[in-house]
C-alpha positions in Angstrom: 188.6 287.5 41.9 191.8 288.4 43.8 191.4 291.0 46.4 194.4 293.1 47.6 194.7 295.0 50.8 195.5 298.7 50.6 199.1 298.1 51.6 199.5 295.4 48.9 198.2 297.8 46.3 200.6 300.6 47.4 203.5 298.1 47.4 202.7 297.1 43.8 202.9 300.7 42.8 206.0 301.4 44.9 207.8 298.7 42.9 207.2 300.5 39.6 209.7 303.0 38.3 209.4 306.8 37.6 206.9 308.0 40.2 205.3 311.4 39.8 202.8 312.1 42.5 200.7 315.1 43.3 201.7 317.3 46.2 200.4 317.0 49.8 199.3 320.7 49.4 197.1 319.8 46.4 195.4 317.0 48.4 195.0 319.2 51.5 193.5 322.0 49.4 191.0 319.6 47.8 190.1 318.1 51.1 189.5 321.6 52.5 187.4 322.6 49.5 185.2 319.6 50.0 185.2 319.6 53.7 186.1 315.9 53.7 189.0 313.7 54.4 189.9 311.4 51.4 190.3 307.7 52.0 193.9 306.9 52.9 194.4 304.6 49.9 193.4 307.4 47.6 195.8 309.8 49.3 198.7 307.3 49.3 198.3 306.4 45.6 197.9 310.0 44.4 200.9 311.2 46.5 203.0 308.3 45.2 202.1 308.3 41.5 199.2 310.5 40.3 200.7 310.5 36.8 200.3 306.7 36.6 196.8 306.8 38.1 195.7 309.4 35.5 197.1 307.2 32.7 194.4 304.6 33.6 192.1 307.0 31.7 189.3 307.5 34.2 190.9 308.7 37.4 190.7 312.5 37.6 193.6 314.9 38.5 193.4 316.2 42.1 193.6 319.8 40.8 190.4 319.3 38.7 188.2 317.5 41.2 185.9 320.6 41.7 185.5 321.0 38.0 184.5 317.4 37.5 182.1 317.5 40.4 180.3 320.5 38.8 180.1 318.5 35.6 178.5 315.5 37.4 176.1 317.8 39.2 175.2 319.4 35.9 174.4 316.0 34.4 172.3 314.9 37.3 170.3 318.2 37.3 170.0 318.3 33.5 168.6 314.8 33.4 166.4 315.5 36.4 167.7 312.6 38.5 166.4 312.2 42.0 169.9 311.5 43.3 172.1 314.5 43.9 175.6 314.8 45.1 176.2 316.4 48.5 178.7 319.2 49.1 181.3 316.8 50.7 181.1 314.2 47.9 184.2 314.0 45.7 183.9 312.8 42.1 187.3 311.1 41.6 186.7 309.0 38.4 184.8 309.6 35.2 184.1 307.4 32.2 183.5 309.0 28.8 180.0 307.5 28.7 179.0 310.1 31.4 179.2 307.8 34.4 181.2 308.8 37.4 182.2 307.6 40.8 182.4 309.5 44.0 183.8 309.2 47.5 181.8 309.9 50.7 184.0 311.4 53.4 186.0 309.3 55.8 184.0 308.3 58.9 180.7 308.2 57.1 179.3 304.7 56.8 178.6 303.5 53.3 175.2 302.1 54.3 173.9 305.7 54.2 174.7 305.8 50.5 174.0 302.2 49.3 170.4 303.0 48.1 171.6 306.1 46.3 174.6 304.3 44.7 172.3 301.5 43.5 169.9 304.1 42.0 172.9 305.9 40.4 174.3 302.6 39.1 170.9 301.8 37.5 170.8 305.3 35.9 174.1 304.7 34.2 173.2 301.2 33.2 175.3 299.2 35.6 173.6 296.5 37.6 175.8 295.7 40.6 175.5 292.3 42.1 177.2 293.4 45.3 178.5 296.7 46.5 181.7 296.7 48.5 183.1 299.8 50.3 186.6 300.5 49.1 189.6 302.2 50.6 188.8 301.3 54.2 190.9 298.2 55.0 
């Protein structure tokens, strides 16, 4: 499997035409609402080309992050899952089969979340062989 650095990923996107990114104010407002700084790769890609990121089909729009987090919290509560999202967690991606991905804030080590992520992965039927933190290269 090929692994790209954050800069290489951004460079690939920069070479594509017709960029339509979100505004810095949208990202700043979302960070303030969650009390967390987003990983730099997420900020860079959403600022550069949010429209293209949304076209992937599972990345969520910055302006709707709070709504989708509420939906994720509702699913976890409704199904009585032991794992619960913390106030600073940001749900940034969602699959239609009711699985979601979240970002811990910058500066928080992933080891604190590994057990919870493995539990959540099992809940949604995904059996990870290895978990790699992303966005911190």
